[in-house]
C-alpha positions as CSV (number, residue, x, y, z in Angstrom):
1,X,-6.2,109.6,-84.5
2,X,-6.8,109.6,-88.3
3,X,-6.7,112.9,-90.1
4,X,-10.3,112.7,-91.2
5,X,-11.5,112.4,-87.6
6,X,-9.4,115.4,-86.6
7,X,-11.1,117.4,-89.4
8,X,-14.6,116.3,-88.3
9,X,-13.8,117.3,-84.7
10,X,-12.5,120.7,-85.9
11,X,-15.6,121.3,-88.0
12,X,-17.9,120.2,-85.1
13,X,-16.0,122.5,-82.7
14,X,-16.3,125.5,-85.0
15,X,-20.1,124.9,-85.4
16,X,-20.4,124.5,-81.6
17,X,-18.7,127.9,-81.0
18,X,-20.6,129.7,-83.8
19,X,-23.9,128.4,-82.4
20,X,-23.2,129.7,-79.0
21,X,-22.2,133.2,-80.2
22,X,-25.2,133.3,-82.5
23,X,-27.7,132.4,-79.8
24,X,-26.1,134.1,-76.8
25,X,-28.8,136.8,-76.5
26,X,-31.8,134.6,-77.2
27,X,-31.8,131.9,-74.6
28,X,-32.5,132.1,-71.8
29,X,-34.3,135.4,-71.2
30,X,-32.7,137.5,-68.5
31,X,-33.2,135.7,-65.2
32,X,-32.6,135.9,-61.4
33,X,-28.9,135.3,-60.9
34,X,-27.8,137.1,-64.1
35,X,-29.8,140.3,-63.2
36,X,-28.6,140.2,-59.6
37,X,-25.0,140.0,-60.8
38,X,-25.5,142.6,-63.5
39,X,-26.9,145.1,-61.0
40,X,-23.9,144.5,-58.6
41,X,-21.7,145.1,-61.6
42,X,-23.5,148.4,-62.3
43,X,-23.0,149.4,-58.6
44,X,-19.3,148.7,-58.9
45,X,-19.1,150.5,-62.3
46,X,-20.6,153.6,-60.9
47,X,-19.6,153.8,-57.3
48,X,-17.0,151.0,-56.7
49,X,-19.6,149.4,-54.3
50,X,-21.2,145.9,-54.4
51,X,-24.9,146.6,-53.8
52,X,-27.4,144.4,-55.5
53,X,-29.3,147.3,-56.8
54,X,-32.2,145.3,-58.4
55,X,-33.0,143.8,-55.0
56,X,-32.1,146.6,-52.7
57,X,-35.3,146.2,-50.7
58,X,-34.6,142.7,-49.4
59,X,-30.8,143.2,-49.5
60,X,-30.0,146.8,-48.4
61,X,-26.3,146.0,-47.6
62,X,-23.4,145.3,-49.9
63,X,-23.0,141.7,-51.1
64,X,-19.5,140.8,-50.2
65,X,-19.8,137.1,-50.1
66,X,-18.8,136.5,-53.7
67,X,-15.6,138.5,-53.7
68,X,-14.7,141.3,-56.2
69,X,-13.0,139.5,-59.1
70,X,-16.0,138.7,-61.3
71,X,-17.6,142.2,-60.8
72,X,-14.4,144.1,-61.4
73,X,-13.8,142.0,-64.6
74,X,-17.4,142.6,-65.8
75,X,-17.3,146.3,-65.0
76,X,-14.2,146.5,-67.2
77,X,-16.0,144.7,-70.0
78,X,-19.1,146.9,-69.7
79,X,-17.0,150.1,-69.5
80,X,-15.3,149.1,-72.8
81,X,-18.1,147.6,-74.7
82,X,-21.3,149.0,-73.2
83,X,-24.1,147.5,-71.1
84,X,-26.0,144.9,-73.0
85,X,-27.2,141.3,-72.7
86,X,-24.5,140.1,-75.1
87,X,-21.7,142.0,-73.4
88,X,-22.6,140.8,-69.9
89,X,-22.9,137.2,-71.0
90,X,-19.8,137.1,-73.2
91,X,-17.5,136.4,-70.2
92,X,-19.4,133.2,-69.3
93,X,-19.2,132.0,-72.9
94,X,-15.5,132.8,-73.4
95,X,-14.4,131.4,-70.0
96,X,-16.5,128.3,-70.6
97,X,-14.8,127.7,-73.9
98,X,-11.4,128.3,-72.4
99,X,-12.3,125.8,-69.6
100,X,-12.8,123.2,-72.2
101,X,-9.3,123.8,-73.5
102,X,-8.0,123.6,-69.9
103,X,-9.8,120.3,-69.4
104,X,-8.0,119.1,-72.6
105,X,-4.7,120.1,-71.0
106,X,-5.6,118.2,-67.8
107,X,-6.5,115.1,-69.8
108,X,-3.1,115.3,-71.4
109,X,-1.5,115.7,-68.0
110,X,-3.4,112.6,-66.9
111,X,-2.2,110.8,-70.0
112,X,-5.6,110.0,-71.4
113,X,-5.8,108.3,-74.8
114,X,-7.0,110.3,-77.7
115,X,-10.4,108.6,-77.5
116,X,-10.8,109.4,-73.8
117,X,-9.9,113.0,-74.4
118,X,-12.6,113.3,-77.1
119,X,-15.1,111.6,-74.8
120,X,-14.3,113.9,-71.9
121,X,-14.7,117.1,-74.0
122,X,-17.8,115.8,-75.7
123,X,-19.5,114.9,-72.4
124,X,-18.7,118.3,-70.9
125,X,-19.4,120.4,-74.0
126,X,-22.7,118.8,-74.7
127,X,-23.9,118.5,-71.1
128,X,-27.2,120.5,-70.8
129,X,-26.3,122.4,-67.6
130,X,-22.9,123.3,-69.0
131,X,-24.6,124.7,-72.1
132,X,-27.1,126.7,-70.1
133,X,-24.3,128.2,-68.0
134,X,-22.5,129.3,-71.1
135,X,-25.3,131.8,-71.6
136,X,-26.0,132.5,-67.9
137,X,-24.2,135.7,-67.0
138,X,-22.7,133.9,-63.9
139,X,-19.2,133.5,-62.6
140,X,-19.0,129.7,-62.4
141,X,-16.7,129.3,-65.5
142,X,-14.5,132.1,-64.3
143,X,-13.8,130.4,-61.0
144,X,-13.2,127.1,-62.8
145,X,-10.7,128.9,-65.0
146,X,-8.7,130.0,-62.0
147,X,-8.9,126.6,-60.3
148,X,-7.9,124.6,-63.4
149,X,-4.9,127.0,-63.9
150,X,-4.0,126.5,-60.3
151,X,-4.0,122.7,-60.8
152,X,-1.9,122.9,-63.9
153,X,0.6,125.2,-62.2
154,X,0.7,122.8,-59.2
155,X,1.3,119.6,-61.1
156,X,3.9,121.3,-63.4
157,X,5.7,122.6,-60.4
158,X,5.8,119.2,-58.6
159,X,9.2,118.2,-59.9
160,X,10.4,121.6,-61.0
161,X,13.7,123.0,-59.7
162,X,14.2,126.1,-57.7
163,X,13.2,128.9,-58.5
164,X,10.6,127.7,-61.0
165,X,9.0,125.3,-58.5
166,X,8.7,128.2,-56.0
167,X,7.2,130.5,-58.5
168,X,4.6,127.8,-59.6
169,X,3.7,127.1,-56.0
170,X,3.2,130.8,-55.4
171,X,1.1,131.0,-58.6
172,X,-1.0,128.1,-57.4
173,X,-1.8,130.0,-54.2
174,X,-2.6,133.2,-56.1
175,X,-4.9,131.4,-58.6
176,X,-6.7,129.6,-55.7
177,X,-7.3,133.0,-54.1
178,X,-8.6,134.5,-57.3
179,X,-10.9,131.4,-57.7
180,X,-12.4,131.8,-54.2
181,X,-12.7,135.6,-54.6
182,X,-14.8,134.9,-57.7
183,X,-17.2,132.7,-55.8
184,X,-16.6,131.0,-52.4
185,X,-18.6,128.0,-53.7
186,X,-15.4,126.7,-55.4
187,X,-14.2,125.7,-51.9
188,X,-15.5,122.2,-52.7
189,X,-12.7,121.8,-55.2
190,X,-10.0,122.7,-52.7
191,X,-10.5,119.2,-51.3
192,X,-8.1,118.0,-54.0
193,X,-5.3,119.9,-52.4
194,X,-6.1,118.7,-48.9
195,X,-6.3,115.1,-50.0
196,X,-3.2,115.4,-52.2
197,X,-1.2,116.8,-49.3
198,X,-2.2,113.8,-47.1
199,X,-1.3,111.5,-50.0
200,X,2.1,113.0,-50.4
201,X,3.0,112.8,-46.7
202,X,2.0,109.1,-46.6
203,X,4.5,108.2,-49.3
204,X,7.6,106.3,-48.1
205,X,10.1,108.2,-50.2
206,X,9.6,112.0,-49.8
207,X,11.7,115.1,-49.4
208,X,10.1,116.7,-46.3
209,X,11.9,120.0,-46.8
210,X,10.8,120.4,-50.5
211,X,7.3,119.1,-49.7
212,X,6.6,121.6,-46.8
213,X,8.3,124.4,-48.7
214,X,5.9,123.8,-51.7
215,X,2.8,124.0,-49.6
216,X,4.1,126.9,-47.6
217,X,4.5,129.0,-50.8
218,X,1.0,127.9,-52.0
219,X,-0.3,129.2,-48.6
220,X,1.7,132.4,-48.9
221,X,0.3,133.1,-52.4
222,X,-3.2,132.4,-51.3
223,X,-3.1,134.3,-48.0
224,X,-1.3,137.3,-49.5
225,X,-4.0,137.9,-52.1
226,X,-6.9,137.0,-49.9
227,X,-5.8,139.3,-47.1
228,X,-5.9,142.3,-49.5
229,X,-9.6,141.6,-49.9
230,X,-10.2,141.1,-46.2
231,X,-8.6,144.4,-45.4
232,X,-10.4,146.3,-48.2
233,X,-13.9,144.8,-47.6
234,X,-14.0,143.9,-43.9
235,X,-11.3,145.8,-42.2
236,X,-10.0,142.8,-40.3
237,X,-10.1,139.0,-40.0
238,X,-12.7,139.5,-37.2
239,X,-14.9,141.5,-39.6
240,X,-14.7,138.7,-42.2
241,X,-15.6,136.0,-39.7
242,X,-18.5,138.1,-38.4
243,X,-19.8,138.6,-41.9
244,X,-19.6,134.9,-42.9
245,X,-21.1,133.6,-39.7
246,X,-24.1,136.0,-39.9
247,X,-24.7,136.2,-43.6
248,X,-28.1,134.7,-44.5
249,X,-26.9,134.3,-48.1
250,X,-24.0,132.0,-47.0
251,X,-26.3,129.9,-44.9
252,X,-28.7,129.4,-47.8
253,X,-26.1,128.3,-50.2
254,X,-24.2,125.7,-48.2
255,X,-25.0,122.3,-46.7
256,X,-26.4,119.0,-47.8
257,X,-29.8,118.8,-49.5
258,X,-32.6,117.9,-47.2
259,X,-34.4,116.0,-49.9
260,X,-34.9,115.3,-53.6
261,X,-38.4,115.7,-55.0
262,X,-37.8,114.5,-58.5
263,X,-35.3,112.2,-60.2
264,X,-33.2,114.2,-62.6
265,X,-30.7,113.0,-65.1
266,X,-27.7,114.4,-63.1
267,X,-28.5,111.8,-60.3
268,X,-28.0,109.0,-62.8
269,X,-24.7,110.7,-63.8
270,X,-23.6,110.7,-60.2
271,X,-24.5,107.0,-59.9
272,X,-22.6,106.2,-63.1
273,X,-19.5,108.1,-61.9
274,X,-19.5,106.2,-58.6
275,X,-19.9,102.9,-60.5
276,X,-16.8,104.0,-62.5
277,X,-14.8,104.5,-59.3
278,X,-15.8,101.1,-58.0
279,X,-14.7,99.6,-61.3
280,X,-11.3,101.0,-60.6
281,X,-11.4,99.5,-57.1
282,X,-12.5,96.1,-58.5
283,X,-9.7,96.1,-61.1
284,X,-7.2,97.2,-58.4
285,X,-6.4,100.2,-60.7
286,X,-6.8,103.0,-58.1
287,X,-3.0,103.1,-57.4
288,X,-2.1,103.6,-61.0
289,X,-4.9,106.2,-61.4
290,X,-4.3,107.9,-58.0
291,X,-3.9,111.4,-59.5
292,X,-7.2,111.0,-61.4
293,X,-9.0,109.7,-58.3
294,X,-7.7,112.5,-56.0
295,X,-8.7,115.2,-58.6
296,X,-12.2,113.9,-59.0
297,X,-13.7,111.7,-56.2
298,X,-13.0,114.0,-53.2
299,X,-14.2,117.0,-55.2
300,X,-17.4,115.4,-56.2
301,X,-18.1,114.3,-52.6
302,X,-17.3,117.7,-51.3
303,X,-19.6,119.3,-53.8
304,X,-22.5,117.1,-52.6
305,X,-21.7,117.9,-49.0
306,X,-21.0,121.7,-49.2
307,X,-23.1,123.0,-52.1
308,X,-26.9,123.2,-51.7
309,X,-28.6,121.8,-54.7
310,X,-25.8,119.4,-55.5
311,X,-28.0,116.4,-55.8
312,X,-30.9,118.1,-57.6
313,X,-28.7,119.7,-60.3
314,X,-28.2,123.3,-59.0
315,X,-24.7,124.5,-60.0
316,X,-24.1,121.1,-61.6
317,X,-22.0,122.8,-64.3
318,X,-19.4,123.5,-61.6
319,X,-18.8,119.8,-60.8
320,X,-19.5,118.3,-64.2
321,X,-15.9,118.5,-65.5
322,X,-14.7,116.5,-62.5
323,X,-17.4,113.9,-62.9
324,X,-16.7,113.4,-66.6
325,X,-13.0,113.3,-66.0
326,X,-13.6,110.4,-63.7
327,X,-15.9,108.6,-66.1
328,X,-13.6,109.1,-69.1
329,X,-10.6,108.1,-67.0
330,X,-12.2,104.7,-66.2
331,X,-13.4,104.6,-69.8
332,X,-9.7,104.2,-70.8
333,X,-9.2,101.1,-68.8
334,X,-12.6,99.7,-69.5
335,X,-12.8,100.4,-73.3
336,X,-12.9,96.7,-74.1
337,X,-16.0,96.3,-71.9
338,X,-18.9,96.7,-74.4
339,X,-21.4,97.6,-71.7
340,X,-19.3,100.4,-70.2
341,X,-18.3,101.7,-73.6
342,X,-21.9,101.6,-74.8
343,X,-23.3,103.5,-71.8
344,X,-20.7,106.2,-72.2
345,X,-21.5,106.6,-75.9
346,X,-25.2,106.6,-75.1
347,X,-24.8,109.5,-72.7
348,X,-22.9,111.5,-75.3
349,X,-25.6,110.7,-77.8
350,X,-28.4,111.7,-75.5
351,X,-26.6,115.0,-74.6
352,X,-26.1,115.6,-78.4
353,X,-29.8,115.0,-79.1
354,X,-30.8,117.5,-76.3
355,X,-28.3,120.0,-77.7
356,X,-29.6,119.7,-81.3
357,X,-33.3,119.8,-80.1
358,X,-32.7,122.9,-78.1
359,X,-30.8,124.6,-80.9
360,X,-33.7,123.8,-83.3
361,X,-36.2,125.3,-80.8
362,X,-34.1,128.5,-80.3
363,X,-33.7,129.1,-84.1
364,X,-37.4,128.4,-84.5
365,X,-38.4,131.1,-82.0
366,X,-35.7,133.7,-82.7
367,X,-38.2,136.4,-83.4
368,X,-40.1,135.7,-80.2
369,X,-37.0,135.8,-78.0
370,X,-35.3,138.7,-79.9
371,X,-34.4,141.2,-77.1
372,X,-33.8,144.0,-79.6
373,X,-37.3,143.6,-81.1
374,X,-39.0,143.4,-77.7
375,X,-36.9,146.2,-76.3
376,X,-38.0,148.5,-79.1
377,X,-41.6,147.5,-78.5
378,X,-41.5,148.1,-74.7
379,X,-39.4,151.3,-74.8
380,X,-42.1,153.1,-76.8
381,X,-43.9,153.4,-73.5
382,X,-41.1,154.3,-71.2
383,X,-39.4,157.6,-70.4
384,X,-35.6,157.9,-69.9
385,X,-33.9,158.2,-66.5
386,X,-36.9,157.1,-64.4
387,X,-37.4,154.4,-61.8
388,X,-38.8,151.1,-63.2
389,X,-40.0,148.0,-61.3
390,X,-40.3,144.8,-63.3
391,X,-39.7,141.1,-63.6
392,X,-36.1,140.0,-64.2
393,X,-36.4,139.6,-67.9
394,X,-36.9,143.4,-68.4
395,X,-33.7,144.4,-66.7
396,X,-31.7,145.2,-69.7
397,X,-34.6,147.0,-71.4
398,X,-34.8,149.4,-68.4
399,X,-31.0,149.7,-68.1
400,X,-30.6,150.5,-71.8
401,X,-33.0,153.3,-71.3
402,X,-30.9,154.7,-68.5
403,X,-33.5,153.7,-65.9
404,X,-33.0,152.5,-62.4
405,X,-34.4,149.0,-62.0
406,X,-36.1,147.3,-59.0
407,X,-37.0,143.7,-59.2
408,X,-40.6,142.5,-58.6
409,X,-39.2,139.0,-58.0
410,X,-37.1,137.8,-55.0
411,X,-37.2,141.2,-53.4
412,X,-38.8,140.5,-50.1
413,X,-42.4,140.1,-48.8
414,X,-45.2,141.6,-50.8
415,X,-46.2,144.2,-48.1
416,X,-42.6,145.4,-47.7
417,X,-41.8,145.8,-51.4
418,X,-45.2,147.4,-52.3
419,X,-44.7,150.0,-49.5
420,X,-41.2,150.7,-50.9
421,X,-42.6,151.0,-54.4
422,X,-45.4,153.3,-53.4
423,X,-43.1,155.5,-51.1
424,X,-40.6,155.9,-53.9
425,X,-43.4,156.5,-56.5
426,X,-42.0,154.1,-59.0
427,X,-42.6,155.6,-62.5
428,X,-43.3,152.3,-64.4
429,X,-44.2,148.7,-63.6
430,X,-43.5,146.0,-66.2
431,X,-45.3,142.9,-65.1
432,X,-44.9,139.7,-67.2
433,X,-48.0,137.9,-68.2
434,X,-46.9,134.7,-66.6
435,X,-46.2,136.4,-63.2
436,X,-48.7,134.7,-60.9
437,X,-49.1,137.9,-58.9
438,X,-50.1,140.0,-62.0
439,X,-53.8,140.3,-60.9
440,X,-52.7,141.6,-57.5
441,X,-50.4,144.1,-59.1
442,X,-53.2,145.2,-61.3
443,X,-55.6,145.7,-58.4
444,X,-53.1,147.6,-56.2
445,X,-51.6,149.8,-58.9
446,X,-54.9,150.9,-60.4
447,X,-56.0,151.9,-56.9
448,X,-52.8,154.0,-56.3
449,X,-52.7,156.4,-59.2
450,X,-51.3,154.1,-61.9
451,X,-52.8,153.5,-65.3
452,X,-52.5,150.5,-67.6
453,X,-50.3,152.1,-70.3
454,X,-49.9,149.2,-72.6
455,X,-50.2,145.4,-73.1
456,X,-47.3,143.9,-75.1
457,X,-48.1,140.5,-76.6
458,X,-45.2,138.2,-77.5
459,X,-47.0,134.9,-77.2
460,X,-46.0,132.1,-79.5
461,X,-47.7,128.7,-79.0
462,X,-45.3,126.1,-80.3
463,X,-47.7,123.3,-79.5
464,X,-46.3,119.8,-78.9
465,X,-42.8,120.9,-79.8
466,X,-42.9,123.5,-77.0
467,X,-44.3,121.0,-74.5
468,X,-41.3,118.7,-75.1
469,X,-38.8,121.5,-74.9
470,X,-40.1,122.5,-71.5
471,X,-39.5,119.0,-70.1
472,X,-35.8,118.9,-71.1
473,X,-33.1,119.5,-68.5
474,X,-32.3,123.2,-68.9
475,X,-33.9,126.6,-68.6
476,X,-36.1,127.8,-71.4
477,X,-37.8,131.1,-70.9
478,X,-41.3,131.9,-72.2
479,X,-41.5,135.4,-73.8
480,X,-41.5,139.1,-73.2
481,X,-45.3,139.5,-73.0
482,X,-46.2,142.0,-70.3
483,X,-48.4,144.7,-68.8
484,X,-47.0,148.2,-68.5
485,X,-48.3,150.5,-65.8
486,X,-47.4,154.2,-65.5
487,X,-47.6,156.4,-62.5
488,X,-49.9,159.4,-63.3
489,X,-49.7,161.2,-59.9
490,X,-52.4,162.5,-57.7
């Protein structure tokens, strides 16, 4: 690759990183998953427990299905840097950027050309869901980090001599355990190891002793780490099985989609990826690209089968690296095909256009989405160390005021949560203007010794520009406009 292109790539990379750091707190506004995970982190930070404090009404027991790794890591960050929207999201951003580097290392391992490597990184880095998850306050990029490291340890230990090979096999198992103890959703990617084991035992020339020893040490590393968690959280294997067979959360987050209501761009990406695979079949190039196929195709299919929302785009950032590795891998052998090359460049161009358009919107509405400005405006009406119920977007505002926070959203049936709120005499309610139940809250609260303390207006009608941005494939929040109610007692 010419020096001038390397310089352009370096400049583009620095701009990309700077943009994400600069806009980390502005988009999206605090939302469901982020607040749920932040409240679990707060529980661990204070009591070494895993209660989802913000939704304690609907989920009164500890949430043990995710595992402890992400929350322990976040608690360490918060303890060091303080509790803020930037500090809670920084892990997603940093691990996402590291994941891009690990994808680069995987591309080198797969012997991609320079152009294919650039195409892979560009497809992932500019992908709308990937960009959203960089700011999401979720654990997806942390679990990918452990999985990618496990893969690199595994392939580097394939031909290594003892004891290095044993150590890398153990490291593979440990890293897989850390991945699944970050979120069990990553189990879809474990299909690579299952299929690769089958592939290895079907080879004519193999060393059975070395092969079985390798996988035995992978298993030892995995089971050793995972058993520590089983013992600490569930007491026994029976306790783990009981939890996972009776957990409503697990049942809601696994299984094939029952239907797709709208056609989204990710469906077209899936189709294009499968076309890429069939191109390999047609060209009889699967055997020479077997490692690429085993790392991508089974993982993609397992994601669709095991992860709810796989077709419709939910958690798409988790599987995106595998999809684009497959597409870029075929791109190498099909570079001379003008149609295939043109479609791949078109996808990169469309992703870049969405990225630039979103960036322009965010910079154009910085004041509206500024959490510091809105926090100062809302905190004028709140006392410290009280109980606040509000929509997700106000979590950090309450938390920064040393207030306990209960979510109005996703916190059980209306009657149950209102009874809980009234019984506990919640001091303040912060209800967003776009909460569809706002009139109901107004009626009930005013009838139960609450007064409307303030109305905060943060509306900014961006007109046609705003209408377009809301149609693009990523989450854009509205504003911090809200009604604040205060309990005045009997």
